[in-house]
N, C-alpha and C positions, 0 to 999 in steps of 0.2 A: 593850726593842725595838732591835734592831741592824741597820746596814746590811751586807749581804752582801758584803764586800770580797773582790777578786780579788787575793790576797796574791802577793808581798810589796808592803806599802803604805808609801810614804815621804813624808815632809813636812819643810820645813825647821824647825830647832829653835825658831824664833819662831812657828810655827804649832802649837805643842803643844796650845793650848785651842781650835783651829780646828775647826769641823764640814768634813769632808772628803768631796767628792762624787768619784767616779772618772768623769771624762766621756770619759778615754782608757784604754786599758791600754798598759803598756810605754813604749817610746822608738822613734820612727821611724828614729833615726839608730843609737844603740844600739852604737857601735863604739869611743868612748873607752876605752882601754886601762886606766885607772885606776878605771872606774866598772864595777861588777856587779851595779847595783840592778835592772835589767830584764832581764838575759841570760837569765832563765827564762821570758820572755813574748815572745809574738808581738805586735807592734803592731796595735791595733785602735781604732776610735772606737765608742763605745756609742751605740746609738739613741736618740732622743729619747724614746720612749715609756719607756724603762727610766730615764733621767735624771730625766725629769719625775716618775714615780712615786716615786723616792728623794725629790726635794725636797720633794713634796707631803706625803709620809710624816713627813719630819723637821721640817717646818714645825709639824705638829701635835703632835711629840714635844718639839722643843726651840724654841719660838717665840722665845724671848728670845736667840737665838745671835748673836753680834756680828761674828764673822769666819768667812769661809767660804774653804778652799783646795781648787782644782780639780786633781786628780790625773789620770793618773801624771805620768811626766815630760814629757809632750809635749802638754799641753792646748792650747798655742796653735798646734798644727799643725792643729787643727779649722778648718773653713770659717769665715769672719768671721761670717757671717749666722748659722750655727748657733751660734758662740760668744755673739753678742749675744742671740739666743733664750733660752740657758740663763741667761745673766747677767740679764736682765730678769726672767725668772721668779723667780730666787732673789731679787731686789730685791723683788718684789710679795709674795712669801710671807714674807719676814723683815723686819718693821718696825724693828727695831733695829740693822740690820747696819751695821757701820763700815768693813768692808773685804773685797774679794774678791780673791784672789791666785791665782798659779800660776808654774811654772817655765817659762822661755822660752830656747831656744836663739837665738844670734845669727842663724842663717840663717831661723828662722820669723819673726822680727821683720823682717829684710830682705825676706822674701817678701811680707810685708803691705804695702800702700800706706799712705802717711802718714793718709789719709782713713780707710781701714779701722780702723788703731790708735786714731785719735780717735773713731771712732763705738763701738767697743767699750769705751773708756775712758768715754765720756759714757753709756753703758747701764750702768755700774757696775764694770767691771774696773779695779782701782786699781793693781795692783803685781805686778812681775815679779822673779822670783828667776832670776839669770843666772850661770852659771860663766864666768868669765873664766879661771880656772886659772893661766894664765901670760900674759904679753904678749910673750914671745920666740917668734917664728915658729919656730925650731929646735926648741925643746921642744913646741910645739903640734903640730907634724908629727910629732913622734917619739911623741907620745901619741894620736895619730889623733882631734885636737879636732874636726877638720870647720871650723876657721875660723882666721883669722890675726889679728894684732893689728888691721889696718887694719879688717877687718869687725866686729870686737868693738867698737871705738870707735865706727864708724859705727851699730851696732845699739843701743847703750846711749843714745847721743845722739839717734837717731831716736824710741826709745821716750819717753825724757824730754820731747823736743818735743813729744809727742802727750799729755804729761799723767800719765805713769805714775811711780811711785815705784819706783826700781831699787836691787834689793839684791843684790851680786855676791860671789862667792866667788874667792877665790885660794888655792892650795895651795902652802905651804912645802915645800921639798924635792923638788919634781916634776921638777926639771933634775939631781938627783943632784949629786955632787960636781963633775962635768966642767962642767956647764951652770949652776952656782949663779949665778955673777955676772951672766951673759947673762939668766938666768930673772929675777931680781930687778929688773935694770935695765929690761927691757922691760915687766914686771908694773908697776912704778912709772910708767913713761910711759904706759901704758893708763890707769891709774886718774886719772893727773894730765890726760889728754886727755879724759876723759868725765865724771868727777866723779860716780860713783854716790851716791844718798843714803846707803846703808850699804856698808860692806865688810866681810866676815868673812874672815879668815885661817885655814884649817885646815893640819894637818901631813899629808903623804901616809900614807895607810893602805891597803894593799892587802890585799883579801880573798884567801884561799887560791886560789880559782876563778879569778882573773885574773892573779895574781902572775907567772906564768911567761909569758903573753901580753904583759905590760908588759914584763919584762925582756928579751924576745925583741926587742921593737921598738927597744930601745936596743942591739941587737947584742952583747949582754955587755958593754957600757960603763958601765952604771949601777951607781954605788956610792951607797948610802944616806948621805945626811948624818947626822952625830950631834946630840945634843940641843945642843951648844955652837954647831956650825954653824947649826943651826936659829935659834937666838937672834941670831946674827950676820946670817941673812938677814932676820929680823925687824927688827933694827935699821937695815939697810940700805934695806930696804922703807919704813920710816917715814920716813927721811933723805931719800929720794929722791921723795917722793910730795910735788909741788909743786901746790897748788891754793887758790884764793880762795873756792871754794864750801865749804859745810859738808859734810863726809863723816863719819858716825858709824862709827868703826872698832872692831872687836873682833876679838880673837884669844883667845877663851875657850872655844873648842871642846874636847871632850873627848881629840881626838887631838893637842892641843897640850901641850907640856912646861911652857909658862908662860901666864900670864893677862895680857894687856895690854888695856885699853880707853880710849877717848877720842875726842874729836871734833876733826877737821881744821877750819881751820888753828890755831885756838887752842890746843889740847893738843898739838901736835905736839913740840914741845921737851920738855914733862913726859913724854910717852910714851918719847920716846928716853932720856931720863935715868933712866926707870924700867928700861928693858933693860940700860942700864949697870950698875945697882945689881944687877940679878939676876944679870949676868954673876958678880959677886962673891959670890952667895948661891945656889949650885946646890942647896942643900938644900930650897928651895922647890918644886923641880921635881915633876911629878906621876910617881908610879911607872911605870917603863917597860913593865911589864906590861900597864898599863890601855890603853895606846896603840898596841901591836901593830905590824904592817908589813904 
């Protein structure tokens, strides 16, 4: 028995074992120049009858499901009452459920009132995956993120105050050579100001379909950083993050040349020391061909 997904279908790496329900299709913004995940789709919201039927079917087929991820890229764009209806039905149907999560854009969190966010959380929506990408307004504007550092910080803090676990992504190399320092400085400042529960650092990977669009928005000024410079960015990011709150940090995505993991603040120096060691041992780097551009 299979769900009839509208491809392509994406989910965060940590949702690899989750049951996925597509409650929206595509992304309502869909303008970030580094992302082609939903360029082939027109944004739409799926009707209750279809969503309910799929939940009911999978509850019979996979009753012991522990995690559910709500796709596509913009589930939080749904009306709050509709989201609550979906989440409550999932909770009713799956007795062993531990977590329901979805992607979230800063603008979608900020559009919801604190009361709406709390009600969705109380109904059973537990976790948001949010792309910080960069903390530099210069870089955010160049890649058409649709957010600035201030609104990203505000959105993460607002969601945390409403009870959500926040898992955020940043992209090494997004500023290229020219904006590298500004990119990392701003990104560290954003992370320090909102202390997400989880931070994942990826390295810029551009699919062929959007590569030219991305480069055009940099007006020919984008020069890709190499692996040594990527390691320097990782070192500077770790060094500049300043938080007393616990942040689980991972740079172990397939796009990264090297793997780093630890928890702030207690593992900060250990992670920095490991990066210093990696600089002396380039042979442990992932093969370039696996990581693309």
